[in-house]
N, C-alpha and C positions, 0 to 999 in steps of 0.2 A: 375115473372120465367127468370130469370136471366144467369142462368147454373153455373157449367159447367152441361150439357147433355146428357143422354146415349147417343142419335143418333142423329144425325142433316142432312140435306137435303139441297144442294145445287144443283138447275137445271136452265140447260141453254143452249146455242146454242154454244158458246165459236167459234165463224166464223168469224175471231180466235179469239185464247183467245189472252189478254192481259193482262197489269198489275194490271189494276181497278178487271179483273176475278180471279189475286193468292193471291190477297189481299186480294179477298171476300173469299176466298177458305181456304187461310192461319187463318185468321181472326176465320174462322167457326171451324176448325183443331182442335185450340186451346182451342177451348170451348166446345168437345165431346168426348166421349169414343170411338163413331163410325162417319166419316160421309160419305155421299155417296152422290157423284157427277156426276148426271144423263148427258147424251150429248146427247141432243135432236136435232136430225137434219133432215132437208127436203130434198126429193127425188130431189129439185130445187135448193138447195146449189151448190158450185163448188168445195168446199175443204172436202175431203171425211172424212165420221166418223171415222172414222177408223183412219187417222190421226192427226185430233183433238182430238179421247180420248189416242192416243201416247204421244204428245205432252202433255197431262196436268198428265199423269203418269211420265213422266218426270221431270217433274217443279212440282212436288208433291208425292213424296215419301213417305211420312209418313206413318208410315205403320197403320194406325190409319182409312186413305182415303181409299175410294173403288172409282173408277173410272166405269160407267155404263152408256155404248152405247147404246140407243136406236130410231130409226127412227119414228118418228112424221110429219104425212103428216094431220094433222087435224088442219081445217081453223082455223083463229084466230078473236076473238071475246067475249073479255071480259065483254060484257053482256047477252051471253047467258049462262043461265046453263048448260043445252044439252053438249055443245062446251067445257064445265067446263071438266064437267063431262068426256066427251071424251080422255083430254090431260089427266086427273088425273089418266086413267086408261092403260091411255102408260107410263105413269110415275112409277105406281105401274107393271106395266110388267117389266121395266125394274127395276127396283127394286129384284124381283121374282129371274129375272135372276141372276144378283149379288146376291144373298144371300141366292136362295133355297127356298123363302118366302116371305112375304112378312114383312118384322120387322116394328113394330112402332116408330112412326117419333115423335120425342121431341119440335125440333125445325128446323122451316125454314127460312133459311138463303138468307136474300135478298139484290141489292142495286136499286128495282125496286118496280113502283106503285103497280104491282098485283101483289107479294109478302106477304103481311095480307092473302088476299081473297086464296093465294096457301094454306099459312100456315092452314085457315081455316081449309077447303078440307081434309086439313090431321089430323085435329084434333089436330093439334103443334102451338107452341109458336111462332110469328114471329119475328125475329130480325134482324134490318136492320144496313147495313153497309153500309157506307158513302152514302148514299142517295143520296146526292147531287150531287158528285163525287168531292168533293171538293180537296181531296186526290187524288185522280187520275180520271185528267179529262180525259176520254177515255171513247170512248165505242166501238162495234163491227162497227156498222156503220161508223164510223170514221175514222176507218183502214182501210175498202174497202173501201172508197170516196178517201184515200192519204196517203199509205202506208209510205212511206219516211218521212211526219209531225208526224207518231203515231213512226218510229222506235223507239227511247230510253224506249219504253212502250211494246214492242215486245222482249218475251224471244227467246235465239240462235235456236229452231228449226223451230220458227218462220219465226225469218230472213231469216235461210238458204234458206225455203219456198217463199219466197214471194221474194227475191235480184234477180234482172237482170242480169243473168248470158250472159255475153258477149268473144266470142272464137276469140283469137287471131290467124290465122292459116298460114304456111307459108312452103316452101321450106324451106331445109337448107340457110345460110345464104341468109336472105333477107330480114330483121329486126324486127322477131317477137317477139322477147324479148323486143329490146328495143321498141318496140310500145308498148307492155304489159305495161310495166315500165312506159311508160310515160305518157299512156292514164290514168293507177293509181294514177300517182300523178299528174298531170293535176288536176281531180275529187277532189280528199285527197286536195288541194289547196284553196277549195272551202269551207272548214269549216263547222261547225256543223256536223251535220249529216254524209257530206262526207268526211269530214278528217277521217272517219275509212275503206276509201276504199283503197281496197288490190289487187295485183295480185297473181295470184298461177304459179311458175313455173312450166317450165316441168322438170317432172320427167323420162320422156324417156330418154334427156339427161345425166343423173346423174346417171342414169343404165350403160348408153352404157362408159359411162366414165368410172365408176367402173369396170363394166366387160371388157373394154378393156386394161386398169389397171392392173385388175387381169391375164389377159393373156401374158403381158409383162414381169412379176413377173417369171411367169411359163417358157416363154422362157428364161428369161435370164439363171434361174436356172438354165436348161437345157442345154444352152450353142446356144441355138438355134435363128435363126433372129427376130428381133422384127415384132410381126404383126401390122395388119392393121384393120379397122374395115372390109372391105373385106375380110379377114382372119378370120373373126372369125364365130363359126358356131351356128346360134338358134333356138331357139323351139321352138313352138305355143304359149307353158303356160308362156315363157316371155314377152311376148307382151299380155297375159290378166292380169299379175302381173303388168306390167306399165300401162295398162289403169285403171285396179280396184288401184292402188295407187295414181294412176293422180285422179281419181274420190275422192278419199277418201280425198285426199288434200284440194281438190275445197271442197266438203261439211264444212271440219274445217273452210274454211274460211268464209265460208259463215253465218256461226252461229255468228260471231263475228266482220263480216265490216260491209258496209255501204246497200244501196239498188242496190249498183251494184257491182259486181264481175267479175272482168276483170281473165281472164284462156287464159293462154300462153300454146296451142293447149288442145284437148281432144280426146276422144274414136276414133271421126270417123279418123282424124289423126293418131292416132296409127292405126290404122285400113287397112290407105292405107302402111303406111310402115311395115304390116305384108306382105302385098301382096307385095312387092318391093322385101322381103328378102327371100321370103320361096313360092311367084308363085302365091297363095292363100290369098283370106279372112277368117277370123276367125272367124267362126258364132257368138264363145261366146265375141270376144269384140263387135260384131255386136250388140249384145244384148245389150251391154254394154252401148251403142251408145242410142241405143233406149230407154234405163229407162233414160240416165239424161238430166233434162231439159235444153235446152240452148236458149239463144232470140237474140243472133245478132253471126252473125260469119264475121271478120271482115280479108282477104285474102290479106298479103302481097308479091306484083307483084314482080318481084324478075326484072323488067323491071328497069333499069337505076340503078342497084344495083353491087355494083364487090362480084365478089363472093371474099369469103377469107377463106383459109382453116386453122383451126386452132388444126390441127391434130387426129381429129377424125371424119369427114367431108368425106359422100362418094367421091361428086367432080359434079365440074361445069355441065359435063354433064348430070349427074343422077338429080341435081338440078333443070335445064330445063323442063325435063320430070316430075316431080312432081309438079312442078306445074301447067304444065295445066291438071294432073291427080287429083288436087286437085279443080279446077277452076271445071274441068269435073264435079267433084264428087258434088261438092255445089250448082250448077244449073242443075243436073239432078233429086237431091233428092229435088229441089225446096224450099230450105232452105233458109231464111232470111239471106242475107249477104251482103258485099257491098267489090268490087276490089279496095285497095289505093295503089297508083303509084305516082313518084316525089320525093321531099327532104324529109325527114326523118320531118320537122317540116309540110308541108302539108300534108303528111300521118298522125300526130298526129289533124294537124286541121280537116281533112275528117272524121276522127275516133270519136271528140271529138262532133261533129254535128252528127251521125247519131246515137251515145249513147243520144243524147239530144234529139232528134226525139223519140228512140225508150222507155224513158222516160215519153213524151209529149202523147203517146197515153195510156199512167197510165194502170192501172190495169183492169181485168174483174172478174169479181165474180157473181154467179148467185147471182138473187136478193131474199130474205127471203121472206117467208111468212108473216112475221110483219118485222118492224122496230126496233121493243124495242129488247133490248140483255137481 
């Protein structure tokens, strides 16, 4: 029996999903009227089941593919028939939740040695897909051990989840944008997977420039004096918009970039500007900061950097105050951060060393119940 099949089954951890998994699912979907992909996660694993499910649904939008999540904390022993029965019962439960009943399975598609036994227990044919991993030499174990090495074999949402996010923050005219761009360029110059390293510009600056330009156009039409940034009125919802757009830009860049994403500011800094203009913090912007995961903050000190007024900045007296405010906030929250000082090349060298140290610490994943993927 070689297909086409009425109903096929793929079962895996997808911890995380990679090119081999996608090839398996696509191959099975092309040979079945209906394919159910069971995502079987255990509670000791650290990538949430819901996230893995969402990743697979995004990567496999075929109308005949159904992704069925389930928790499976049954121990692993391929020689124990009772444990086999327990696993199959979990898989049948996932099928029942996905379809309202337990439909018949005609074929089990797998790249694993246990595939034939799994197919036998469902009374189905076994179809081996790239069993020697010759086409896609990657496994979940390999990805967890060294994400950068497996980066080309990961889908955009998985890259966005795993990318180390480095935030450059600082007061006005302290060199944040210059450092963010230089840091990303330095990493990209390494070539290979790092060539795709990106930096995310500060949306707040774009927003301020557009807001000020609009106010000046209005003033000119009305014959009024040209306004400056301090003359503008601000609403809390504007800072929410800025933080949301910044995070949206960041997530989009992380999906297509390298294992490191450099961000010129974040929601934490936006919340401090909300405090500066409105006198209090924004709970909504604060929630966005808590929701976004960042791994390292690089604070560009104003020390030794002359203030340059470009027509929309507050002023040097505000710069000193914001520099201290950012420094205190990072320390009070105990966020992993470093303060860079000195000449631009000295700041860049320190930033590169800190990013390399972050990468050297690697990625932490909860060890699965089995090392077979």
